[in-house]
C-alpha positions, 0 to 999 in steps of 0.5 A: 551504495549506488542509487540503483541498488537503494532504489531496488531495496525501496521497491522490494520493501514496498512490494513486501509491505503490499503483499502482507497487506493484500494477504491480510485484506483478502483473509478479512474480506474472505471471512466476511464474505463467508459470513454474509453467504452463510447468513444469506443461506439461512435467512432467505429461501431464495438464496438457499436454492442457489448453487454452491458454485454461485455462492463460492463465486460470491465469496471469491468476489469478496476475497478479491476485493479485499485483496485489491483494496488492502494492497492499494491502501497499504501502498498509498499509505507507504507512498504518502509516508515516503513523500512526507519524509522526502519533503522534510529532508528537502526542506531541511536542505533548502533551509541549510543551503539558504543559510550558506547563501546558496540556492536550493537547486536539485544539484545543490540538494544532492551535494548537501545529501552527499555531505550528510 
């Protein structure tokens, strides 16, 4: 397995995760936007006089915000988990290499990973 193919699989997995979270965030925020616009329509006469395209614009704004925020949060969470697992592996490698009397350089850590 080459590094490039493994990297591509990781990118594809992150993209899939981000798309799912973006879809969920857009649906939730869009539903919230519809609720807010419906409430405003029945609660305020001034808002009731606004045009339908303006109300649709407000709902689409809620939807886009949910899409972006949901995707961003999912990707940040995924990256934090990847960093944490990578840090744990590198720490284990440095400790194991130190027990052998070696300094945990990038090259030595790469060799240690290949051994595992």
